[in-house]
N, C-alpha and C positions, 0 to 999 in steps of 0.2 A: 360423216361430215363431208364426204365427197360431193354432196348435193348442194353445198353452199354457193359455189361459183354459178351453178345453174340457176339457183334461186335469185341471185343478184342479176343475172342476165334476163331472167323472166320478168323481174320487177322493172328493169330498165325498158324492156319491150312494152310492157303494159303502160308505164308512166310516160313514155316518150310523146305520144299524141296529146296528152294532157298538158305537157310543158308547152307544146306548140299552141294549144288553145289559150294558155295563160298569156303567151306573147301577143297573140292576135287581139285578145280582149284587154290589153293594156296593163296587165298585172306583172310588170317587168321584174319587180323585186322577187316575187314568188317564182317567176320563171327562172331568174338568176339562180335561186336556190336549187331549183330542179335541174338546171344545166350543170351546176357544180356537182351535185350528188350523182347525176348520171355519168359524168365523165370520171368521177372518183370510183364509182362501182365498175366502170369499164376497166379501169386500171386494176382495181382490187380483184375482180373475178379472174382475170388473166394471171395475175401474180399468184393468187392462191392455188389455182389449178396447176400451174407449173411447179411452184415451190413445194407443195404438199402432195404432188403427183395425183391430183384429183381430176385429171382430164377424162372426159367422157365423150362418147359419140354425140350425145345430145348437146353437150357444151360446145363441141366443134361446129354444130349447126346453129344453136341458139345465140351464141355470142355475136357472130357476124350479122345474123339477122337483126338482133337488137341494135347493133351499131348502125345498120342501114336505116332502120325505122327511126332511130334517134336523129340521125343526120337529116333524113328527109323531113321529119316533123319540124325540127327546129329551123332548118334553113328555109323551108317553105314559108313558115310563119314570119321569119325575118325578111324574106324577099317580099311577101305580100304587104308587110308593113313598111316597105321601102327603107329598111335599115340595112339591107345587103344588096349589092348590085346584081341585077338579074343575070348578066352574062356569067358572073362568078357562080351564082346559084345553079345555072344551067350546066356548067362544067363539073361542079361538085356532084350533082345528081347524075349526070351522064356517066361520070367515072364509076359511081357505085352501081348503076344499072349495067354498064358494060362488064364490070368485074363479075357481078352476079350472074349475068347471062353466060359469060365465058366459063366460069366455074361449072355452071349447070351443063353447058355443052360438053366440056371435057369429062365431067362425071357421067353424062349420058353415053358418051362414046367409049370410055375406058373403065367405067365402074368407079369405085371409091378412089378418090384422088385427094391427097392432102396438100394444102398450100400453106407454107409458113409465111407469116407476115414479114414484110420487108421493112428495113429500118426507116426508109423515107415515109412509109405508110404510118409508122408510129409517130413520126414527127408531124405528119399531116393531121392525125387525130389530136395531137397536143395543140397544134395551131388552131384547129377548129374550136377546141374547148376554150382556149384563151380569147379567141376572137369573139365567140358567142358571149362569153362572160363580159368582155369589155363593151360590146354593143349594148347589152342589157344593163350594165352598170351606168353607161352613158356619159361618163365624165372624162374619158381619155381618148380624144380624137387622134393623137399621135399613135397610141397603141392600136387603135382601130385601123388606121391607115397602114401601119406596119403589118398588122395581122392580115389584112386583105392582100397586101403584096406577097407576104410569105405563103398565104393559102393558095394563091395562084401558082406559085413555084412548086410547092409540095404536092398540090393536086395534079398538076400536069406531069411532073416527074414520076409520081407514084403510079399514075395512069399508064404512062409509058413502060415503067418497069413491070407492072402486072401484065401488061400486054405482051411483053417479051417472055415472061414466065409462062403465061398461058400458051403462047405460040410454041415454045419448046416442049411443053407438056403435051400439046395436041399432036405433035409429030410422032 
């Protein structure tokens, strides 16, 4: 049963681009279902891996990769459709790219290095999910405005915190 979290991550990785296509082609209700399922599986695979001690090396690689592909697919589609401000899109993607490159560079220099997710990053993921769902639902402009505001805050702070964590690991 230890493979179930990896299966959920793999499904999220494979389905993420399709959710982006649904957004671009105007199938927002189906995309909303995809976003909700994707963010639920993101929570569920992590919880299952920790609770049942089903953590694997593949899962430590696959889960963050699926998260990055999911974020990139959905946020790119929302930005292309003018439902998300381009500057916010740029910061969200830049954060993920920088974290990915930072982890890769530390791994290349020091070998296997484990990074524990930080609390602000968990909040960032939650805000991303709520904001994407609110945008696709399309009926809550106050929730969308608050989501954009809080996504700016959580993205910038988590970017800075991961930068500090990477810097300390690099030394």
